[in-house]
C-alpha positions as CSV (number, residue, x, y, z in Angstrom):
1,M,223.3,188.0,140.7
2,S,223.6,189.6,137.2
3,T,222.4,186.4,135.6
4,T,219.1,186.6,137.6
5,V,218.6,190.2,136.5
6,T,219.3,189.3,132.8
7,V,216.8,186.4,133.0
8,Q,214.1,188.6,134.5
9,Q,214.6,191.3,131.9
10,E,214.0,188.7,129.1
11,M,210.8,187.3,130.7
12,F,207.4,188.9,130.9
13,S,205.0,188.4,133.8
14,A,201.3,188.5,133.2
15,A,201.3,192.3,134.0
16,D,204.2,192.9,131.6
17,L,202.5,190.8,128.9
18,A,199.3,192.7,129.3
19,V,201.0,196.1,128.8
20,F,203.0,194.7,125.8
21,L,199.9,193.3,124.1
22,G,197.6,196.2,125.1
23,R,195.2,193.9,127.0
24,S,194.2,193.8,130.7
25,Q,196.0,191.6,133.1
26,N,192.6,190.0,133.8
27,A,192.2,189.1,130.1
28,I,195.7,187.4,130.2
29,N,194.8,185.4,133.3
30,I,191.5,184.3,131.9
31,S,193.2,183.1,128.7
32,V,195.7,181.2,130.8
33,S,193.0,179.6,132.9
34,R,191.0,178.6,129.8
35,R,194.2,177.5,128.0
36,D,193.2,179.7,125.1
37,W,196.4,180.1,123.2
38,R,194.8,182.0,120.3
39,L,194.8,185.2,122.3
40,I,198.2,184.9,124.0
41,P,201.3,182.7,123.5
42,K,201.7,179.6,125.7
43,P,203.4,180.5,129.0
44,L,206.2,178.9,131.0
45,K,205.2,177.8,134.4
46,M,207.6,178.7,137.2
47,G,206.1,177.5,140.5
48,T,202.6,178.9,140.6
49,R,203.4,181.8,138.3
50,N,203.3,182.1,134.5
51,F,206.0,183.8,132.5
52,W,206.6,184.4,128.8
53,R,210.0,184.7,127.1
54,K,210.3,187.9,125.2
55,E,211.6,186.2,122.1
56,T,208.6,183.8,122.1
57,V,206.1,186.7,122.5
58,E,207.7,188.7,119.7
59,E,207.7,185.6,117.3
60,W,204.0,184.9,118.2
61,L,203.1,188.5,117.6
62,K,204.9,188.5,114.2
63,E,203.1,185.3,113.2
64,K,199.7,186.7,114.1
65,T,200.5,190.0,112.2
66,E,201.6,188.1,109.1
67,A,198.5,185.8,109.2
68,A,196.2,188.8,109.6
69,S,197.8,190.6,106.7
70,E,197.6,187.5,104.5
71,A,193.9,187.1,105.4
72,E,193.3,190.8,104.6
73,A,195.0,190.4,101.2
74,R,192.9,187.3,100.4
75,R,189.7,189.1,101.4
76,Q,190.6,192.1,99.2
77,A,191.4,189.8,96.2
78,E,188.0,188.0,96.7
79,E,186.2,191.3,96.8
80,A,187.9,192.5,93.6
81,S,187.1,189.3,91.7
82,A,183.5,188.8,92.9
83,P,180.7,190.6,91.1
84,A,178.7,193.2,93.1
85,K,175.9,191.6,95.0
86,K,172.4,192.5,94.1
87,R,170.0,193.4,96.9
88,G,167.4,190.8,97.6
89,P,163.7,191.3,97.6
90,G,162.4,193.3,100.5
91,R,160.9,196.5,101.5
92,P,161.6,199.2,98.8
93,R,163.6,202.2,99.7
94,K,162.0,205.6,99.9
95,G,163.2,206.7,96.5
96,E,162.0,203.5,94.8
97,T,158.3,203.8,95.9
98,A,155.8,204.8,93.3
99,R,153.7,207.9,94.1
């Protein structure tokens, strides 16, 4: 009996995953039905229900966080090295009009 409790504590249901990721349960279910694994990790199917291992979710979240921080660092480096963009032709600003 204690083994079942331990296994359940290490698994997330769709409702638990929604709370953990800060999303709605409906968003989780839609991602599962669309098989969109960019927004959630891939689930384990047990009968008709989906579950996620806690370790898998934590690893997936860590990978997403690292990828986002790397992308932000690249974007900042590109902004620092690129010259400032000049405004293209268009309607002049109020201060630029000749009176």
